[in-house]
N, C-alpha and C positions, 0 to 999 in steps of 0.2 A: 525660512532658510532654504534656498534652492541650491543646496550643495555646499561644498567648501568654497565659498565665494572669495574673491581676491580683490585687491585694489590696484589695478583692475583685475589682477589675478594674484594668488598667493605667491607664485613664483616671481611676478614682476613687482608687486608691492614692496616686498622686502628684499629685492634682488641684491642690492649691495650688502645688506645686513646678513642675508642668508649665506652669501659668499664668505662672510666672516665667521659663521656659526662654528664650524668644526675647528677652524684655526684658533678662534678666540677661546674656545672651551677646551682645547686640548692641552690645558696647562698641567694636566696630570695631578689634580688635587684630590682625587678619590681612588684610593688603592683597592685592588681586588681583595675579597675576603678569603680567597682560595689559593692554595699552592698546589698546582698539579704535579703528580708524581712523574718521574722520568729524569734521564740524564740531561745535563745542560747541552745546548745545541753545539754540535761539532763545527769545526772550521768548514768542512764540506757542506753541511746543512746551511750554515750562514752564507756561504758563497752561492749556493743554489737559490736561497731566498733573495739575495741581492740581485742575482741575475734575472729572476722572475719578475722582480719589482721593476726592472728596467725594460724588459722585453715584452711582457705580457700586458694586454689591456684588461681592464676590469670595469666595464661599463656599469654593471649593477652596483658595485661597491662605490664607484665614483658618483653615483646618483644619490648617495646618502649625504645630503647637504644640509640637514637640519638636526639640531641636537636639543633634546628635551630631557629634563630631569624631574621625576616625580616619585610617587609611592604606590605600591600595590599591596594587597593582602590576599591570602588564599581564600577562594570562595568557600564559605562555610566556616572559616576560622579568621575572624577579623583581628584577633589578638596576635596573629602571626603575620608581621608586616616587614617590608623591605624597601629600600631605595632602588630605583630602576633608572638606568641611564639609557635613553632611547636615541638611536641614530636612525634618522628617517629619510625616506625618499618620497617625494610627492609625485604619484603616478599620473594624476589628473585632478580636475576640479573637485572630485568627490571621494577620492581614495588615496590614502597615505599608508605606506607600510614601513614598519620599524623593526630593527634588530635591537635587542636589549642586552646590556652588559651589567656586571656588578661593579664596575668602576669606569674611569675614563683614562686609564693609563694603558700603555701598549700591551701589558699582560692581562688586561681585563678578561674575565670569563664570560662567554656567550651564555646568557641565562634563558633567552626565549625570544618571542616575537609578539608584536602587537599590530593588528590591522585597524585602521581608523577610517570610518566612513561618514558621509553626510547624514543628516536627519532624514532626507528624502529616501536615501537608499535603505536606511535602517527601518523606516516605517513600512517598507515593502517586503521585509523579511517575514518568513513564517514565524508564528508565535514561539514555537519550540526553539528556533534559532535565535530569536531575540533574547531569550533567557541567558544566552552566553555572553551578551554584550553589556558594557557599563557606560554610563553617561560621563561627560567631562565637565558638567556645570560646576559642581562644587570644587573640583580640582583647580579650575581656572579662577573662580571667584574668591577662593580662600587664599590664593597665592601659593598653593602647594606645587602646582605645575609651573615650571620655569624654563626659560630658554637662556641659559647663562651666557654672558659675554657679548650680547648684542645690545644696541641702544634701546632704551626704555620704550621709545616710540615704536620701534619695530616689534619688540616683544608684545606690546599692547595690541598692535594690529593683528599679530598672529593669534593672540588669545581671544580676540573678538571672533575669530573664525573657529577656533577649536572649541569654544564654549557650546557650539551647536553640533558637535560631532559625538560619535559613539565608538568605543573600542572593544575589540576582542583580543584577550591576552592569554598566551600560554607560556608558562615557564617550564623549561626542560632541564635546567640544572638548578637544583634547590640549594643554593650556596649558603643558606642559613643553616642547613643540616649537614650537607656533604662537602667537606673541605678538601676533597681530593679529586673525585670523579663525579660525572653526572649520573647518579644512580636513580632508580625508580622510574616512574612514568610521568609524562607531562601533567601539569596541574593548571586548572583554570584560575585566573587571577581576576580581582575586581578592583575598582577605584572607590575612594571614599565619597560619601554623599552628604555628610553633615559635620558640623563642628564637634569636637570631642572624640572623634573616631581615630584619627591618625595619632600615633605616638608623638607627643610634643618634643620629647628628647631627640627622636630621630630627625624631626623637622629642624630643630634648633641646631643640631650638629651639622646637617647638610647646609644650612644657612651660613654657619661659621666658615665652613670650607670654601664656599663660593663668595663669601663677603656680601651676602644679600640679606634682606629682611622680608620674610614672607608676610608679616603683618602690614608692612608698608605697601607691598604689592597688592594686598587685599584692598587697601585704601585707594590706591591708584586705579584699581580695576572696578571701583564702585560704579563708574559710569557705563560699564558694559551691561547691557540689558540681560536680565536673568531669564532664559527661556524655560518653559515648562518641559520637564523631562518626558519624553515620549513613552506612552504605555508599553510595557514589555521589557524595558531596560531595567537594570539593577534588580533582577527578579528575586534576589536573595532577601530584599526588603519585604517581600510578600511571602517569605518562607519557602520559595522555590529555589533550592540550592542544588546545582549539578556539580559533580566532581567525578573524576575518573578513579575508580578503585585501584589501589596499587597492590598487585599480587606479591611484590617483594616485602610488603608491610614495613618498609623502612622509612619512607618520607613521612613527615608531618605527624610523628608520634611525640607531640610535645606534652 
């Protein structure tokens, strides 16, 4: 894999499909788990919001033209899992950046970020840095990682590229624990690497909402070659678990 290859590029291969990604998936079928405190928006605030939407350009936001849905767990705590809605921008052939929300409705809460890089870039990282990254092989091959709303052929092409990539994910709002505000410190998240790790009820519930079948996606992706995970990724499998200690002692006391 010489980077996040495309057909002829990821942007061009799924050009029409990518254009549909956000629109097709903005059906609002995944509600936020959190109700933020505060008074309802006033008429003045709503007017300012509407005016800004009309008058201000938002190039970084407009670049978020891909939507992926999958699952994460806290590094060192596989039993603490959550669904993550990724809205991504393709920076170039080897780097993608995503903002992560706890839902896909307008009031979804920003949970964190994920950076996705090619295998070539990952293998060039220092070993200490590699320990912060996770592979996407199982997420793709298992059918857990999906791009809802686009044609199957476009999703398949996208997954052929993502199977060779690596992600570094930080969650900043732990919506499984804090239902009002983003308390505590960022936590490093990981992706699943084998069957039996992801909570089947969470996957089934996600599938129901989107009207998809992860098991069927696994079967249709059987023709995607399974790359060997580069040494250094998924370091938790070797007992090397990094996490930021939280001085507030509030997050992750499950």
